[in-house]
N, C-alpha and C positions, 0 to 999 in steps of 0.2 A: 408428572405420573405416567411416564411411557410416552408423552409426546414433549419431554422435554428434549431439546436441540442436540445433546449429545450423552452419550451412555458414558459411566464412569468405568474404565478399563477393567477396574476389578482390584479387589486388596491382594497385598502378599499371600494369604493364605492362612496365616499365623492367627489364631483366634487369641486376643488379649482382653486382659481385665478391662471393663468400660469404666470409664470415668465420671460418667454423669446418667442418672435414669433417661434423658430425654434422647441420648445416644443409643439407646437399647428398645430394641423390638423382640418380642415374644408371640411367636405365631406357629401355631398346632395345626397339623393337616389332618382333614378328616376326610372318611370318603369308604367306599364299599373295599371289602377284598378284592384285590387286583384292578382297582381302578386307576393305578400309577403312581401313588403316594411317594413310596420310596425311589421310583427311578426320577420324578420331579425333584426331589432333595438332591439325589446325586448331581442333575443338571443345573440347579442352582447353585450348587456348590463349585462345579465347574464353571459357570459363569463368574461368577464371586472370585476366580483364581485359587480357590481352597484347594484343588485338584488339578492335576495334571492333563492333558488332552486326553489320555486315556482311560480319564474318570478315575483316578488311583491316586492315594494318599503316599507318603514317602515309604512306608514301609510294606507295601506291595500288596494291600488291602484295599478294597474300597471305603467310601466315606461312611456308607452306612454299616460296617463289618460289626458285629457285637455278640452274636449269640449262635452258637453251634445248631442249635435246634431250629434256627429260622434257615440257615443253609437246608438242614436236611426236610425240613418240610415246605421250604420254597414259598413262604409266606411270613409277613412280621407276625410275632406273637408277644411282643413288649413295646413299650415306650423307649425311644432313643432320640437323644439331642443332637443335633449337628450345627454347631456354630459356624457362622459366615460374617466377613465384614464386606460391605459395600456403602461407598459413596462417604465415609465417615460413620457410618452406624455399625452395630453389633447386632447381626439379625441370629436368635436363637430359633433354628428351625426345630418342632417338634413333631416326629415322625412316628404316627400311631397305628396298632393294627386295625384293619377293615373289617376283621372275623367277628361275628358277636358275641362269642366265648371271651373276647379280650377286651371287653367294654370297660371294664375297671382301669386297662392302661388309658382307655381314651378318657376316661373323666379325668385320670392323674393329669393328661394333658392339656385339657381343658382346664384344670385349676392353675396349672402352671404358664397357661398362656394370657395373651391381653386382647389376641384377636385369631380367628380360623379362616381357614382356606379349606373351602370344601372342593374337594377333588372328583370329578365327575367324567367316568368313560364316553366317548362321545358313541361308544358300539353296544353300551350296555345301559346307559340312561341312571334314573335315579331310583336307589331301590327304596323301601319303606324304613329300614333301620337310618338310614341317611336322612330321610326327611324327619324322624324322632330326633336326631341329634339336631339339626336345626330348630327344632322348636324348643330344644333345652337351650340353646345358646340366644334364642330369640326370649325365652321367658327371663333371662340375666342382661339382655342389652349388650351382648357381645359381638363387636364388629364383624363383618364376614364378607369375603368376596369369592368367587365360584371360578374353577379352573377346568375346562373342557381338554382333557388328555385324548390318546387315542387316536387322532387325527388322520393317522395315516391307514386306518383302517378302510376296506373298500365301503362298509355301511356308514361311516362317519360323514356327520351331515350338521356342520357347526350351527347354520340359522335353525334348523329343526331341533337342536339340543337345548339353543338358549331359550327357544319357545316353550320347552319341557322344562328347563329349571324354573322359568318364570311362574309356569302353572305349579310346580312342586314347592318353590319357594317363597312366592310373592302372592299368595292368599289374600293377604289384605291390601295390598299395592302392587300388582306385576308390573307397572312403570317403576318400581324401585329396582328390579333386576333386569338390567340390561347391559349388554356388551359396550366395551370401550375401544373394542378393534373388530374389523372384518377379516377373516383370512383372505390370502392371496392364490391362488391356485395355480400351479404350472402346466406344464403338456402334458395332456392326459398320455397315461401308459397304455400298455397291450391290452389289459382288461378294462380299459374305460376311464378308469379311475384318475382324475387329476391332485396331484400331490398338493399339499398345503406347502407354501414356499417362504411366505411371508404373511406382515400384517397391514393393514391403513389404520391407522389413528381417526378416529372419527371425531375428536376433537382439533388437531393439528391439521387434518386433512394429509398427511405425511405417509409416505411408504416406507416400509422397514424390511429389507430382503434378508433373508437367512441363506439363502440359497449356496451362498459361497463358504458356509459355517462361520460366517462374520455379519455382525448385524451391520447394515449400509442403509443408511436413508437417502430418500429421492423425493421429489416432488411428482404427485401422481399426473398422469397425462389427461387432457382434456375431456377423452371419452370415459374416465374412469369415475370423474366427479360425480355426475349424476347416479350412479350406482349406489354412493353412499350417503345421497343427500336425505333420502327419508329417514334411514337410520342415526344420521347424525342430528335431524331436529328433533327425533324421538326422546335422544340420549340429553341432548342439552335442555329441553322440556321437562324430563326427569329429574336432571339436577337444579334447575331452578326450583322446581316444586318443592326440593328439601331444602332450598338454600334459606339461610336465616336472615338475608336480605329480601323484606316483603316487596321492596320494589322492584325489583330485578325481574319478575313476570311480567308486570306494566310495559316497563321499559322494552321487553322482548318481544310482547303482543306487539305493541307501536312500532315494528319495523326498527328497533335499533339495533345494531350489531353488538354483542355482546364481546368484551374481550376474551380472548382465550385463557390469558392467566387467570382472570377473573372467574372464568368455568372450572380450571383446574383446581384453584383456591378452593372454591365451594363445593367440588366434586369431593376433595380430599377431606374437608371437614363433614360432610355428610356420610363420607365412610368412617371415619373416626367416631361420629357419633353412633353408629350403629343403624342408620335410616335408610341406607343407600347400598346396594350390593351388586358390584361390577362384575360382569362376566368378563373373562379372560381366556385364553387360549395358550396350549405350549406342549412343547415335544421335545424329548433329548436331543442332543445333539447328534450328530453324525460322525463315524469314526475319525478321527482326527481333526473334526472341528473344534472350535472353543468355546461356540455360543449354542446352547437349544433354542428355539424357536420361542418366542415370547419369554425368555428367562428375563432380558433385561425389564421388560415391561412389568413383569412381575416383582422383580425387586424393587422397581420405582413405587410400585403401588405400595409393597411392604413400608419403605422408609418413608413414603411422603405421605400415604393415606391412611395406614395402620397408626392406631393411638401409641403413645409412650406409657410406660407404667405408671408415670406420675397421673394419667388421667383415669387411672382403674381403682377403684374403692377397694381397698383390702378386705378382706374376711373379717368378721369379729372377731375382737382379741379380748381375754380375759387374762387375771390372774389365775394363778393354779387353783385357788377356793374359790372362783368361779365369780370375783367381783367384776364388772366391766372395766375397760382400758381403752383409752381415746388416745389414738396416735396420728400424727402428722402424717399424711398418704406419701409413703414411699420416698421417706428423707433417709439419706445416707449417713447423717449424723444422729439421727433419732437412735432409742433403744434396738437393741438386735432382736429381730422376729423375722426367723425363717422356717420354711416347710419342707420336710422331705416329702418329696413326690414320687421318687421308687427308690426301693433298695435290691441292689443286685451282687452276686459273688465274685470275684474276680479270682480267677486260680492263681495268680502272681501278688497281687496286694491284699485279697479278703474282702472283706463287706464295702462297698461303694455306695455311697448315697447320693442320689441327684436331688439339688436343694434349691428352692425359690426363695429369693431373700425378698421381703415387703419392708423392712424396716432396718435402719443401720448398716451396719459393714461388718463381713464375716470374713477373718483372718486366719491364716495356719497358725497351729500353734498355742492358739488361745484355749482355755477352760471356758465350756459353755454348758447350759443346764439344756437337758432334754426332757421332752413332757409329755407322755403318750397317755391321751384318756379317752375312755368312750367305746373301747372296742373288743372289752372283755368277752361279749359274747360270740366273737370270732377266734377265740384263742389267744386274744392279745391282752395283757394283764395290765392294769393301770399302772405306771412306772414315772417318778422322778429322779433322774440322776446325772450327776455332774460327770461330763466327758471332756476329752480333749480333743481339739481337731486336728486331724491328720494333715496332709496335703492337701490345697484346692488345686483342681486342674479341668480344664474343657475336653471332653472326650473328641476323639477327631479318629472314626475307624477302630482299632486297636489298640491305639496310643492314647496318652494321658498327656495333654500338654499343661505343664504349671503354669498356675495362675497367682498373682501377688496378692490378691484380695478379691473380694466378690460384693458390688454394693448394690443398695436395695433397688428391686427392678431387675436384677441379673439372675442368670443360674449359673451352676457350677456342681462339679463332683466333690466330695467329701470322704476322704478315706478313713479307714478303721474307726469309724464311729461303731463300737462293738454293740450297745444296745439300743441305737436308734432304728425304729423301725419306721413303713411307710404310713405317713400320716401324722407324724410326731412333730413336734416345735420344737425348735433351737431357739433358745434365747439367752440373754446374760445371767452369768452365774449369781449374780447379786439383784437380778431384777427378771427371775423367773415368768413367763406368760406362757398361755396357751392359747392356740388358734382354733378358731370353730372349724370341724372336720367337714370336708365335701361329702356329698352323698356317693355311699357305695351299693352298687347292686346286691342284692342277696343271691348267695348261691344255694341253689335249689336242686343240683344233682348229687344225691350223695355215692359216695364212693367206699365200699367197705375194703379194709385191706387187712394184711397181716403180714408178718415178716416171713421171709423167705426160708431163712434158717436161723440159728441162734446165734451167729454174727450178725447178721443184719437187725436182729432184735435189739441187741446191746445198742445198734446206731440209730434206729427208727424214731425215737423220742425226740433225739436231738436234730435229726435230719426235718421232720414235720415241722417243730418250732420254728425252725429257720426258713422253711418254705412258707409259712405263712406270715411270718416276721415281712418277708419280702412281697406279698401278696396279701393285702387285708380282703380281698374278694374270694378267698378260702376261708373256709371255717374248719376248725378242729373240735371233734366231737368225740368224748369219750364215754361211750354212752353204757350207763349204770347197769340199766335192763338188759341190754342184750348181749353186753360183753364184749361189744365190736369197736374199734376203731375205724373214725369213719371222716372221711375229708369230703366235705361240701365244696364242689367245684359249679361253673357256671355252664358248662357243658362238656360234650365229648372231647373235643380239642383241648380246652382247658384242662380237662383230667390228664389226657395224652402228654401234655407238657410238663405237669406236674410230677408223673410217674419218672417221666425221662430226666427232668431235674433230680428226682430224689436218686436214682441209678447213676447218674454219669457225674452230678455236681457232689454228692453227697455220700456215693458210693453204699446205698441201700437198695437191695431187690426185694419187692414186695408182691404178694399173690394178692389177686382180686378174690372176694368171696361176696356169696348173695349177700345182699343189705335186708335186714331184718327190722322190722317196725317194733314199738314196744306195743305189745299184747298184755291183755288183764283177762283174769277171770273173775265169774260172780257167781251165785246162786240163782237158779229160776224159782226155785219154791222153797218152804219151809222145810229144814230136817234137822235130825237130832244125831249126837254119836256120844259115843262112851270111851273117854280115855282111861287106859289101866295099863299103870307101870308099876308092877310089884316084882322085885328081884331079891334074892338072898342066896348070898354064895359066900358065906364066910366073912365073919367082921360086920360092919355097917353096913345094913341092908339099904333098901330103896322101895319106898312104898308111896302111892298116888293114885287116888282114882278121881274123876271129874265127869260131869255130865253137863254137855252144853245142848242149846238150841240155836241153829242159825237161819237169820231170814233175810229176803232179800231188801236192798232199800233203794229209793231213788239215785239215778245218775250224780256222781259228784260228791256225794256224801263222803265217802272214805270208810272207816271201820269203826264202830262203836263197840265197845264192850259194858254190859251189864251185868252186876252182880246180883242176882235172886236166890241166893242161899240162904237156908232158915236153919237155925238151931247149931250154927256152927261146925255143920257137916265137914266144910273147908274151914281150917281157921285163919282167922282173918289176916294173919301174916304170910299166907301162902295165895290167898285170891291176887296179889299183883302178880306173883309167878304164873300163874294160869293164864293172866293176860299178855305177860310177857312171852310165853309158849306160844298162844295162838296166833299172838301179831308176829311172830317170827317165821311160822308155818304160813301165813297168809304171804308174806314176803317173799317165800319160795314158792308159791303156788301151791294147789290142791288137784290138778287135772293135768296141765301139759307144761307146769314150771313156769307159768307166769304170775304175776302178783294179783293176790285177790283183793277187791276192793268192793264197796257199797253195799255192804251187809251189817249187821246187826248179831254180836255172839253174846248170847246170855249164857252166864254160869248156874245153873238149875241145882246142883246139889253133888255131892262127892263124898269121899273117905278119906281119913288120913289115920296115921300112926303115930305114937307117942314119941317113939325114938326114931323110925326108919324115914319117917316123912322129911323131906326136905325141899329147899328152893328148887334143886336142879331138877327134882323127881316132878314137881305139880308144873315146871316148865314141860318137861317131856310128855306129861300127861294131858296138859293142853294142847300140843301139837296133834297126839294121837287123835284126841277126840274130833278136832277138827277134821282130819284126814279121813275117819269113819265115817262122819257126817259127809263129807264129798263122796265118799264111795259108794253111797246108796242115792244120791241127789243130781238130778238135771244141772250140769254146771254151762253156763254161756261162756264163749270167749269173746272177749269184748276186743273191737279194734279201734283204734284212733282215727276220728273224721276232723279232716282240715277246712279250715273256711277259706276257699278259694276265690280271688278276684282276679279275674283275666280281662286287659283292656287290649281290644282287637279292632282293626278295621271291620267297617260293615260288610265288606264284600264276603268276610270269613266268619259271621257270627253264626250262621246256620249250621257251618260245618263245627264251631267250636262246641256249639250247645249238643250238637250230637255226639261228638265225642265224649264230651263231660258223662253224657246218661249212660253211653257203654261202658264207663267207668264205675257205674253206681253211683253216680253223682246225683245229686236234687239241685236244680238252679231255683235260686230263691229270688231271682229277679235282674233285670236289665235296666241299664240308665244311659242315655245319650249323650257322649262327651264332645267336646269341641275336636276340628280335624277331621271329622267324618269317623270316628270310633264310638264303640261301644263297652261300656263296662259291664261284664257280666258277675255275678254274685253266686257262688254254690256251695255245695257241701258235697266234699268228696272223701271216700277210706282212704287214707295214706298209702296203704298197700297198693292203690291205683295209680298213683302217680308218683311213684318213685323215678319213672324215666321221662314225667311231662314235660322236663324243660327242652328233652331234645325233641319229642313228639310235637311239641306246640309249635316249636319253631319249624319245624317241615308243615305241619298243616296250614301254618298261615305265611311261610315263605319268610319267617324272619321279621315279621312284623307286629306281632302279638308279644305283649309282656303279663306276666302273672307274679302274684305273692301269694304266700299260704301261711296261716297262723293256726295253731291248734285248736280246737273247739270240744272234743269232750272225747270221751269211748262209750261205744255203744255195741249193741250184740251183733255178730258177725252171722252172716247167712249159714246156714245149719252145713249145707255140702261145702263151703271153702273152710267152716271150722273143724270138718272130720278130716279134711286134706291135710290141714296145719297137725291136729293131733297124730295122724300116721306118720306126718313128716318128722315130727320130734320123737314119736315112739323108734323110728329107723334111726335115728342120728346116735353116733358112737357116744 
C-alpha cells in the first residue's frame, strides 16, 4: 500500500466491465468546495493511464467534463463517476460537490460507494460541514482515508494539517488518524517556501521522488532516518493497536522487529474495517508529467486497503408489498437488485441513469422492473413499471464507453429508462423488489415561480416534473391556498442551478415571485349576520333569507355548523344548502381572501317562499349572511407557526437563539448533544423563516442544520396583519 516495491505502470485507460466484485473498488471523494476533489480525480486518472499527459481524454475534453453549468459556475454541482483501472482492479471514483446546497449529490455518492476519501486543503483546513459528513460515515462504519491537497500553497504545513485532522476526525482515538508518508521538500524558492517534491514511506522507509514527473524509488540517506523515526514508531503503534492479532503489541513492546509485510497487512485490514484512517498527501502532475505526487500511493491504498463490495452489507430489501427479502451479499448470480443513484438528461441520448448494482447482473436490452416508492411528498408518485434497458456504458468525459454487462458491486450508466427516477430500484421483471431509500435532506428554501410567457406555461409542468425526477432533494408544491407553484430547494446555489436547467435543458423561462404563506382568518368575537337573496325578474324568482350567529372556537377546531331554526322558518331541505353556502364562503375568506376557520356558525332563523325558494338561493343567502357578520366584526388574521429544531455548534448557540427571537420566535428549550453541538427547539412564524436556510448557513458558517414542521395557525400581530390586508387590497 504505497510501500510496495514497484508501482503498476497504469492500465490502458479504457474502463471495462468488471468480472468479479472482488476486483471493484467504489470510492467517493468528500470535501468542502475548493478542496481539490475534481483536480485529484483527474490526477488519479492520469496516473492510471486513463488520460494523456495533457490530462485530456480522446474527445479533447477533460476526464471530469459533464455539465455546462459546472463550467460556467466554476464548481461541481452534481455527482460524477470516473472509472479507472489500476493493478488489475476497476476503481470507480465518485466526485461529489463540496458546496452545502448539493448535499443530496453527496448522499447519493455515499450510497453508491464502499469507502470515502476525505479531501482536505492544506491552506483552508477542515470545515464544519466536512466534520458532519465524517460523523455520518462513522455512524455506518464506512472506511475512510484523508488526503491533504494544496501543498504548493505558501501557507501549507503537512505536519500541522495532520494534527488538525486528528483533532477533527479522531475525537475518540487520535492515534487512529496518522500519516503513512511524510513530505520531502525541495530547495526553497525566492519566497522562502520549499515545495514538496516527494514522499517518504514510514513503514518501508523508502523515498518516492516525483520531482521528474515520474515516481522514482530510492533509499533514504543516514541523515534522513532519524527525522522519521518518531512518526514511524507512532504509526506502527497505531496499526498494532487496531490489529486483530492481540499478541502483536506484546511482541513489539518486547523489542521484536515486526515484519513490514505484516504491518501492511494489518494496516489494510484496519482501514477496510473502518477503524484506522490513514493520512496521505497528493498534488496534480506538473505540465508534461505523467504522475502527480502521491497518486500512486493513493491508488495502492484504494486497491489494497479499501474494502471490496463483498464486504459491504446491502441496504434493506423488500418485495414491493413490503415483505422482507434476504439476499446473499453482492452475488453476481443472485436476483437482480440495483438502484438509480443519479438521473441526468443528455442532449444526445436522452435520460441517463447512474446505477449501482447490489445483486445479480444487469445486461443491455433486457426487460426489468422499476419500483419507486416513498417520495410522494416531494412530487414523486409511487410507481411500478416494466422497462427495457438500453445501452450500458461507463462515462468518461463527454464520452460513454459501452459495457457488455454490470455485475453486483459495480456501477454503470443506463440509457433510455424513461420512467426511472433517482432512488428507484431496478429488479427482475418476474421478481420485483424494493430497496430501502437513503436519507434525503429536506429542501427548506421556497422558490415561487410562474411561467414567463404562454409558450413557457405550456412546457412548465413537464420541465418541472423532469427536474424533480432527476433531483429528489427538490420538492414541487402546487399550493392550493396561495395558488402558487413552489419549487423547494436546499439553498440559493441549488435554486440557481434548477432555474438554469429549466432554461437551458428544457427551454422553459420562469419569473420569480414573492413566496406566500397560507394565512387563515377567524372571528375575534361573536357576531351576527343576515343574508337576504330576493330577486324577481320574470319567470321563476329567487327567495331566501337566513340569520346566523358566528362565534370563535379554540384553534384547530375547524368549522362547526349548528341548526337552531324553530318552527320551520327555513324548510328542512334547505338547511344543508345554507351550510353549503357558508362553508363555501368560509373557504373563500371574509376579510383578506384567506380561508376562515375555528368558528361555530349557528343558523337561528330565516324565511322561505313556497315557489321561489331553492337550493341555490339558500346557498347564496348563507354566504351573504357570513359576509355581513364579518363586516361588523373584528377579524383576526392567522399565520402558520412552525416547530423548528436547529442543531448548531456550541459556539453559535447564542447567535442562533438571538436570531430566532428577532424572527418573533419562542425558544422552547435546548438540549446538549454529542460532538459539541446543541439542539434548539423553537416555534417561529413561517412568514419569518422563508430564507432561514440561507441565513442560518451564513450565521453558523455552514455548520448548523434545521428542520421545520407545521404546528398550528395563530393570530398575527395587528401591525403585520394590517400590512398584509393593505397589500391584498392593492393587488390587481
